[in-house]
N, C-alpha and C positions, 0 to 999 in steps of 0.2 A: 516149374522153372521157377528160380531165383531172380529176384528185381537186380538190376545193375548196380552194382556198388558205384556209390556216390563220394569223392572226398572232398568235403565243404573248404576245409583250410589247410593252405600251403604248409604248414606243420602242423602235425595232429597233435604235437606234445604242447605246444606253445603257440595259442591262436594268437599273438600279435606278431608274430612273424609273419610278413606277406611276401617274401621272398626265399626261393632258395635255388641252391645249384648243387648238382653232386655230376660223380664222374660215371658214364654207363658201366663200365669194367666194376667198380666198385659197387653199383646195383645188382648186377648179374653176382656177383660174389657173395651178396647180402645173401639174398635168394637163393644160392645153391644152384642157380641156374633154371629155378622154377619158373614157368611161365604165368605169370600175372592172367588172371581173370579180365574179360572186359571191364571196361570202367570207365566213370567220367569224372571230370573235375569242375568244382565252379570257379576257375582260375586258367589262366595261362600256360600253356606249354611249351616251350622250344627243345628238340631235338638237334643237338649239332654232332653229327656222326662221323666220325673219321674211317671207321672199320666196320665193317657190319655183314652178319647174312642170316636172312631171316626173311620176315614181313613185317610189317606195319600198317594193322586196320585201323580203319578212320570212319566212324560211320556205314561199317558192313563194304567199304572200299578197300582192296588188298594192295600194298605195295610193296615192292620187291626191295627189301634192308640192303644196302650197298653202301660202297666208301664213300665220303664226300657230298652227303646229304645232309639237308636241312627240313625238319620237319615243324610246321607250325598246329596247334590243336588248340582249337577256342573254347572258352568255357561250355559245358553242357554237350559240348561233343563224346561219344564214346569211343573208345580205342585201346585198341591193344598189340603191345610188342611181343614179336614170337622171335626168339633169339635163338638159330641152330647154334650157335657158339657165342663164346663171350664179344659182346663188343666194346667198343673203345670211341669216347666221344663224352660230349657233355648234356645232362638233361637240367634244361633251367626252368625253374617255374614263378610266377609271380600273379597277384591278384590286381584288381582296378585300385584297391586301397594303396597298394605299393607305388601304381604309378602317381596317384594324387598327391601322396605324402613326399615324393619325389621330383615332384612338379612336371611331369611329364602326362599332358591332355589327353583324356581319354579321347578326344577327336583327332588327336594324331594315330594312336595304333586305330583305330577306325578310317585312317582314311590309307592305310596301308594296304597293299593286296596280298597279305600273308596270312591274316586268318580267318579263314573261308569258312565259313558256320553249317553250310548247306553244299551237296553236289561232292566234287571231286575236290579232293586234299593232296596232291601231287607232289612230291618232296621237290624243294629246288638242287639245281645240281649244279654248283659254281666250276667256274673251272679251276685249276689248282691255284693259281695266284689267288683268285675270291674266297675259296675258303681259307686259304694260308691268313687271309686278315681279318676273317671271321671268327677263324679259331683262336688268332691272338687275342682278340676282343673277350674271348669267353677267357680265355687262359687269366686275363686280367680280373675281368671279374670273379673267376673261382679263386683265385689269390686274395684279392680284396674282401671276399665275403668269409674266409677263413682266416681274417687279420683282424686287431684291435684296433687301427688305424680308425682318426676321427673321420665323421660323417662318411664312415664306409657306404652307406646305403645311399647315400647322395651320388657318390661316385660310382656306385655301381649302376645307379640310372642314368648318368653322363655316358659309359659305357655301352648299357643297353639300348638305350638310343638310336647309338652309334651305329650298335649291330644291328638294329632293325633297318636302319637307313640301308645301310650296306647291302642289307638283305634285298632290299625291295626294289632297289635300283638294279637288280639283277632279272626282276620281271618285267617281262616286255610290256605288258598292260599297266595303267596306272601307276607312273613313277610320281612321286612327291611331288604337289606343285607349290606354287609358294603362297604363304597363309593370305595374299589378298585378292585371290581366286579361289574362295571356298565354296561358292554357291552349290556346286555339284556336289563335293561332299554333305553338306546339309540336307540336301535333298537326299542323296542314298541312305542317311543314319537316320531321315524320318519315315524312308518306305521301308528299312529295314523293321523297323520299331513297328511302324503299322501293320504289317506283314506276321511278326510274329504275332501282335494280339488280336488278328481276325483272320489267320488263315485256316483254322478250322472251318469255316464258316465262308468266307468269302473267296472264291477262286481267280477272279477276274481281276486283271490289270487295270481294266476301265474302273473299277471301285476304288482301288489306291490312287488313281489318277486324281479320281473326283476328292477321297480324301486329303489329299494334296494342293489341290484348288488349280490343277495343272490339267494339260490335256494327255491323252494316252501316248501320244507320240512323242511330247516331250519327256516323259519320263522314260519313256523306251528308249530313247537316244542317250539320254543321260547314265540310266543303269548300264546300257551295253559297252559306253566309253569309259565306264569305270571299273566295272568287276567284269566284262567279256562276254556278258550273258543278256538277254532280255529281259524285262520285269515279269513275263509268264514263266520264260527257265526259271528263274528264281523263286517264285510263286511256288512252282511246281515238285522243283528238289527240295522245297522246304517240306513240302506234304510228303514227299516219298520219303525224306529220311525219318519223319515223325512215324509213319509208316512200318517201316522196318523196324524202328524201337519197340514200337508195340507189339509187333508179330513176334517179337524174339523175346523181349523180356516182360511180356504179359500171358495169361492164359485167355485175352478176349479173343472171341469169335470173327473170322470176316466180316461178319454182318456188325458187328459189334463196332470194331476197328472204321468200317465205312462211314457209318453214322457220326461217328468220334468226329472224323474229319471232312464231314459234310456232304456226302454222298447219299444222296436220296436212295439209290438201290442197293443192293449188294452188286450187284452186276456191273453197275457203273464204275464201283471202286475195285473190282478185280478187273475191268478193262481198260481202267489209267495204270494201275499197278503192273500188269503185264506189259503195256505199251512201253513202261519207264524202265523196267528191269530186263524184259524178256523171260520172265520165269511167274507164275499165279502166286499171289500170297502163300498158299499152302505149301508151293513147291520152293519157295525162298525160306519159310522157315524151317521145312524139313532140312534143305541144302545148309545152311546155317546150323541147326543143330549137331549134322553129322560131320560137320567139316572140322 
């Protein structure tokens, strides 16, 4: 089984370019309608979908492509767009390097309720009026990107920030807060970093609370208020996502994957996986391969 393809740079031909935007219909035509293989990027992806039919798979969760949707894919996530016909809209990509160069703090991106690294990534479904506003920002970005205007990437950065703020304001959870009250945001960033560093061996929210020098209750309240799930839910979603990736993209046995993810007994890993996916690890692998 092939290892998942990873795109390191926004532009494969010019490493220094850290932002890109294309029309979805042009991408479809360029590929002659051929479905791309599941892949991941080391940068952010935003799809502003005006009209489409098909599926968008993000970390093995499948969403129906439809009209007036917006998808957000975080760095490292495995995704695949499966179009039944030509889609219309914009595909936008940008790296951390682009954000830094154009005066967008990484903490701003991390404070948004848009790029969900693990668990569910359903699309935003704005109203017609909301989508029209977001689409207008996209058109402006596309036009500037294809122009020779001075300081064009600084202009793109400004429009991108407006677009993301508009999208975030559509979300029910976690509206952008004032810069004066960012304690909770700092805690979330620290928690996510600790999970990323330790999830393969530490599964308890108490461990992460201790690492952050707070009580488990404080951690859970903050995580719940900011991202809509408990600390335990977030940790378990990270483990399940990695388990799915290892099952699909490697030849490791269930036993090897269980040990890799901190389960002392293969049966414990299988029970954990089935509890969260309603499938055994083996059946999940068979279902994904044949889908």
